[in-house]
C-alpha positions as a Python dict, from the first residue, in 0.01 Angstrom:
ca = {
    (1, 'M'): (0, 0, 0),
    (2, 'T'): (-60, -375, 16),
    (3, 'T'): (-423, -482, 46),
    (4, 'L'): (-511, -804, 225),
    (5, 'T'): (-847, -979, 206),
    (6, 'M'): (-973, -1129, 530),
    (7, 'Y'): (-1268, -1365, 562),
    (8, 'Q'): (-1469, -1460, 869),
    (9, 'V'): (-1614, -1809, 863),
    (10, 'D'): (-1849, -1982, 1109),
    (11, 'A'): (-1694, -2329, 1132),
    (12, 'F'): (-1884, -2636, 1249),
    (13, 'A'): (-2207, -2453, 1169),
    (14, 'E'): (-2519, -2533, 969),
    (15, 'R'): (-2614, -2167, 931),
    (16, 'A'): (-2485, -1819, 1009),
    (17, 'F'): (-2418, -1714, 1370),
    (18, 'Q'): (-2362, -2069, 1490),
    (19, 'G'): (-2049, -2276, 1541),
    (20, 'N'): (-1719, -2099, 1604),
    (21, 'P'): (-1606, -1796, 1400),
    (22, 'A'): (-1252, -1783, 1265),
    (23, 'A'): (-1080, -1518, 1055),
    (24, 'V'): (-882, -1643, 754),
    (25, 'L'): (-615, -1469, 544),
    (26, 'I'): (-461, -1637, 238),
    (27, 'L'): (-112, -1493, 183),
    (28, 'E'): (161, -1519, -77),
    (29, 'D'): (411, -1533, 210),
    (30, 'W'): (406, -1480, 585),
    (31, 'L'): (370, -1138, 734),
    (32, 'S'): (593, -1064, 1032),
    (33, 'D'): (500, -1253, 1348),
    (34, 'D'): (421, -921, 1516),
    (35, 'G'): (200, -823, 1223),
    (36, 'M'): (1, -1147, 1230),
    (37, 'Q'): (-34, -1124, 1607),
    (38, 'A'): (-159, -766, 1580),
    (39, 'I'): (-425, -871, 1329),
    (40, 'A'): (-538, -1156, 1554),
    (41, 'N'): (-548, -927, 1855),
    (42, 'E'): (-762, -673, 1670),
    (43, 'N'): (-998, -946, 1544),
    (44, 'N'): (-1044, -1072, 1901),
    (45, 'L'): (-1170, -1409, 1776),
    (46, 'A'): (-1062, -1741, 1921),
    (47, 'E'): (-831, -1788, 1620),
    (48, 'T'): (-715, -1605, 1312),
    (49, 'A'): (-566, -1838, 1049),
    (50, 'F'): (-292, -1747, 803),
    (51, 'A'): (-217, -1977, 508),
    (52, 'R'): (34, -1965, 225),
    (53, 'P'): (92, -2202, -69),
    (54, 'N'): (362, -2467, -42),
    (55, 'G'): (376, -2659, -367),
    (56, 'E'): (53, -2858, -393),
    (57, 'S'): (-23, -2813, -22),
    (58, 'W'): (-45, -2524, 223),
    (59, 'D'): (140, -2394, 526),
    (60, 'L'): (-101, -2295, 802),
    (61, 'R'): (-57, -2098, 1125),
    (62, 'W'): (-309, -1990, 1387),
    (63, 'F'): (-305, -1698, 1629),
    (64, 'T'): (-527, -1633, 1930),
    (65, 'P'): (-566, -1271, 2047),
    (66, 'V'): (-263, -1332, 2273),
    (67, 'H'): (-19, -1573, 2105),
    (68, 'E'): (43, -1821, 1825),
    (69, 'A'): (-147, -2146, 1878),
    (70, 'D'): (-1, -2493, 1836),
    (71, 'F'): (-322, -2661, 1719),
    (72, 'C'): (-665, -2550, 1600),
    (73, 'G'): (-936, -2752, 1431),
    (74, 'H'): (-1212, -2502, 1356),
    (75, 'A'): (-980, -2247, 1191),
    (76, 'T'): (-834, -2527, 975),
    (77, 'L'): (-1182, -2613, 855),
    (78, 'A'): (-1253, -2243, 796),
    (79, 'T'): (-934, -2208, 589),
    (80, 'A'): (-1029, -2506, 373),
    (81, 'H'): (-1369, -2349, 308),
    (82, 'V'): (-1214, -2016, 204),
    (83, 'L'): (-973, -2194, -32),
    (84, 'A'): (-1255, -2397, -187),
    (85, 'A'): (-1524, -2128, -204),
    (86, 'E'): (-1319, -1813, -270),
    (87, 'H'): (-999, -1942, -435),
    (88, 'N'): (-1145, -2232, -635),
    (89, 'V'): (-908, -2490, -487),
    (90, 'P'): (-1051, -2831, -586),
    (91, 'G'): (-1038, -3165, -413),
    (92, 'D'): (-872, -3255, -86),
    (93, 'M'): (-628, -3021, 91),
    (94, 'A'): (-322, -3081, 305),
    (95, 'F'): (-195, -2828, 560),
    (96, 'A'): (152, -2830, 716),
    (97, 'T'): (117, -2718, 1079),
    (98, 'R'): (295, -2731, 1414),
    (99, 'V'): (124, -3063, 1491),
    (100, 'G'): (201, -3221, 1155),
    (101, 'E'): (-8, -3253, 842),
    (102, 'L'): (-382, -3191, 871),
    (103, 'R'): (-608, -3294, 585),
    (104, 'V'): (-951, -3170, 482),
    (105, 'S'): (-1159, -3365, 231),
    (106, 'Q'): (-1452, -3227, 35),
    (107, 'R'): (-1749, -3466, 29),
    (108, 'E'): (-2078, -3376, -143),
    (109, 'G'): (-2077, -3012, -40),
    (110, 'A'): (-1941, -3082, 308),
    (111, 'Y'): (-1594, -3106, 464),
    (112, 'Q'): (-1426, -3387, 653),
    (113, 'L'): (-1140, -3288, 883),
    (114, 'E'): (-879, -3547, 981),
    (115, 'L'): (-721, -3477, 1320),
    (116, 'P'): (-418, -3643, 1480),
    (117, 'C'): (-458, -3855, 1792),
    (118, 'F'): (-305, -3726, 2116),
    (119, 'P'): (-378, -3990, 2384),
    (120, 'P'): (-430, -3873, 2743),
    (121, 'Q'): (-123, -3840, 2962),
    (122, 'P'): (-95, -3844, 3344),
    (123, 'L'): (-72, -3524, 3546),
    (124, 'G'): (210, -3409, 3774),
    (125, 'G'): (158, -3319, 4138),
    (126, 'K'): (150, -2940, 4096),
    (127, 'L'): (-115, -2961, 3826),
    (128, 'M'): (-323, -3198, 4037),
    (129, 'Q'): (-311, -2947, 4322),
    (130, 'A'): (-414, -2662, 4089),
    (131, 'L'): (-713, -2862, 3967),
    (132, 'Q'): (-816, -2948, 4322),
    (133, 'E'): (-842, -2576, 4392),
    (134, 'I'): (-1063, -2526, 4082),
    (135, 'F'): (-1276, -2835, 4159),
    (136, 'P'): (-1299, -2846, 4541),
    (137, 'L'): (-1586, -3096, 4522),
    (138, 'G'): (-1366, -3340, 4335),
    (139, 'S'): (-1380, -3506, 3994),
    (140, 'V'): (-1389, -3853, 3840),
    (141, 'S'): (-1047, -3832, 3673),
    (142, 'S'): (-801, -3586, 3525),
    (143, 'F'): (-534, -3606, 3256),
    (144, 'R'): (-356, -3386, 3002),
    (145, 'N'): (-210, -3357, 2654),
    (146, 'F'): (58, -3119, 2528),
    (147, 'E'): (-165, -2810, 2543),
    (148, 'N'): (-461, -2875, 2773),
    (149, 'L'): (-575, -3019, 3104),
    (150, 'F'): (-883, -3242, 3103),
    (151, 'V'): (-1117, -3306, 3395),
    (152, 'E'): (-1397, -3563, 3386),
    (153, 'L'): (-1697, -3465, 3598),
    (154, 'V'): (-1965, -3696, 3724),
    (155, 'D'): (-2240, -3621, 3470),
    (156, 'E'): (-2362, -3394, 3191),
    (157, 'A'): (-2548, -3167, 3431),
    (158, 'S'): (-2221, -3091, 3611),
    (159, 'V'): (-2061, -2984, 3283),
    (160, 'R'): (-2356, -2767, 3183),
    (161, 'S'): (-2387, -2595, 3520),
    (162, 'F'): (-2014, -2542, 3578),
    (163, 'V'): (-1935, -2178, 3661),
    (164, 'P'): (-1571, -2115, 3569),
    (165, 'D'): (-1339, -1911, 3788),
    (166, 'L'): (-1162, -1756, 3489),
    (167, 'L'): (-896, -1583, 3697),
    (168, 'R'): (-795, -1912, 3858),
    (169, 'I'): (-818, -2104, 3530),
    (170, 'G'): (-603, -1835, 3370),
    (171, 'T'): (-319, -1926, 3607),
    (172, 'L'): (-293, -2261, 3425),
    (173, 'H'): (-167, -2078, 3115),
    (174, 'P'): (-25, -2183, 2872),
    (175, 'L'): (-252, -2481, 2932),
    (176, 'G'): (-625, -2464, 2868),
    (177, 'L'): (-894, -2650, 3061),
    (178, 'V'): (-1145, -2901, 2922),
    (179, 'I'): (-1427, -3042, 3131),
    (180, 'T'): (-1609, -3351, 3011),
    (181, 'A'): (-1861, -3613, 3123),
    (182, 'P'): (-2080, -3893, 2987),
    (183, 'G'): (-2367, -3751, 2786),
    (184, 'R'): (-2737, -3821, 2782),
    (185, 'A'): (-2810, -3807, 2409),
    (186, 'H'): (-2439, -3833, 2318),
    (187, 'D'): (-2153, -4055, 2430),
    (188, 'F'): (-1978, -3761, 2593),
    (189, 'V'): (-2005, -3384, 2634),
    (190, 'S'): (-1747, -3114, 2700),
    (191, 'R'): (-1669, -2745, 2750),
    (192, 'Y'): (-1339, -2561, 2693),
    (193, 'F'): (-1182, -2260, 2869),
    (194, 'V'): (-860, -2078, 2770),
    (195, 'P'): (-869, -1736, 2938),
    (196, 'G'): (-489, -1710, 2938),
    (197, 'A'): (-498, -1710, 2557),
    (198, 'G'): (-772, -1448, 2542),
    (199, 'I'): (-1050, -1706, 2499),
    (200, 'P'): (-1272, -1717, 2811),
    (201, 'E'): (-1479, -2005, 2669),
    (202, 'D'): (-1443, -2152, 2321),
    (203, 'P'): (-1775, -2235, 2154),
    (204, 'V'): (-1659, -2521, 1928),
    (205, 'T'): (-1322, -2692, 1947),
    (206, 'G'): (-1191, -2952, 1706),
    (207, 'S'): (-848, -2988, 1864),
    (208, 'T'): (-966, -3098, 2210),
    (209, 'H'): (-1144, -3395, 2051),
    (210, 'A'): (-805, -3528, 1939),
    (211, 'T'): (-765, -3632, 2305),
    (212, 'L'): (-1128, -3662, 2417),
    (213, 'V'): (-1203, -3923, 2151),
    (214, 'P'): (-925, -4170, 2245),
    (215, 'Y'): (-1007, -4119, 2616),
    (216, 'W'): (-1377, -4194, 2577),
    (217, 'S'): (-1318, -4461, 2314),
    (218, 'E'): (-1111, -4663, 2562),
    (219, 'K'): (-1341, -4589, 2856),
    (220, 'L'): (-1661, -4681, 2670),
    (221, 'G'): (-1513, -4956, 2453),
    (222, 'K'): (-1645, -4792, 2135),
    (223, 'T'): (-1482, -4689, 1806),
    (224, 'H'): (-1764, -4467, 1680),
    (225, 'L'): (-1863, -4188, 1917),
    (226, 'S'): (-2116, -3907, 1928),
    (227, 'A'): (-2000, -3590, 2109),
    (228, 'F'): (-2148, -3255, 2203),
    (229, 'Q'): (-1969, -2938, 2314),
    (230, 'F'): (-2168, -2698, 2527),
    (231, 'F'): (-2110, -2323, 2532),
    (232, 'A'): (-2257, -2105, 2806),
    (233, 'A'): (-2380, -1838, 2563),
    (234, 'R'): (-2566, -2068, 2325),
    (235, 'R'): (-2606, -2416, 2178),
    (236, 'A'): (-2277, -2530, 2032),
    (237, 'F'): (-2153, -2834, 1847),
    (238, 'A'): (-2240, -3199, 1788),
    (239, 'V'): (-2013, -3441, 1604),
}
């Protein structure tokens, strides 16, 4: 019988029970797709990460409880921590993924995650109609990237008080939904919902900021931004 070691890491967290938990398995080679999906389904976390060595770098895949994900920031950071803390991998790390190479640097006991930039794209008519049904009171603007829809609301209070209709949002699958607005103490705030992938609301999301940052950078005319992601169950994530 083959024994696998699985770790659970709270990413984007200063202490236990904060941030966003991800499961991580370091493999010699991939398990079957069905096997990895079954593990992720049983874990019932936003993402379970599977990594295998590839020369001096690593191949990395992520699975939600429902399907394989194209892009995940927090589980990438969690994988880098497991490699550094449990497998004694020194220095910076490169991960080959569906969205290209992701790099994690180790800096004075902390980690720096480099994400690609996915600029906002315009929406088609059917998606605009779907969002109008979810936001009957209207919104400031809406846009998309390859995996999510983004809706800007009028202010931070609107983001914090938003009550999601998860059944209706689930009909957007395979797209997720990000809501965002200008922040009070931060340049912008956001929340993220992916019920179609088995993630009603994600506590901390690195990947959505690959589009939120260029959007708000252009809108605010700034190159250094402070962001905060709210999560209905608890305080979430500042970056």
